[in-house]
N, C-alpha and C positions, 0 to 999 in steps of 0.2 A: 504494500500500500504506500503510494507516494504522497507524503504529507504536504509537500509544496503544492502539488496540483489540487489537492483537496482544499487547502487554505485559499488558493487563488479563486477556486470555484465559489467558496463560501462568501468571500469578500465581494465578488462580482454579483452573486445572486442578491445579497442584501443591498448592494449599491443600486442594482436595477429596480428593486422594490422601492427604495427611497426616491430615486429619480422619477419613477412612475407616480408616486404620491405627490411629489412637488410639482410636476408638470402635467397634472391630470386635466387642467383646463385647455392646454394647447394640443392635446392629442385628439385626433378626429374621432367622433363618436362611433364610427364603424369599426375602428381598430381598438377601442378602449376595452371592450369586454374580452376579446381574444388575448390582448396583452396582459390584462389583469389575471386571467386564468393561467397563462403560461408563467407569469411571475409568481403566483401562489404556488404552483407546482415546483418551481425552482427553489423557492425559499423553503418549502416543506422538505425537499430533498436535502438542502443544505443543513437544515436543522437535524435531519436524520443522520447526516454524516458527522455532525458535531457530537451527537449522542453516541453513535457507533464508535467513533474514535476515542471518546472518553472511556467507554467500557473496555476497549482493547489497548489502553495506554501502556500497560506494562508488558504485554506479550510481543514477541518478535516474529 
């Protein structure tokens, strides 16, 4: 398990969520729902990776 790749994914997923929340007025309404669903899935997977890596912290 490459921790650098996981860390980059987690940072990018949460950044995308923050950008989507901050710029929600400038996103076209036709794309808003799809982008929100994709962002929710990415943030949920990032949270899963955080929990998974914390459980497997001591193992190699």
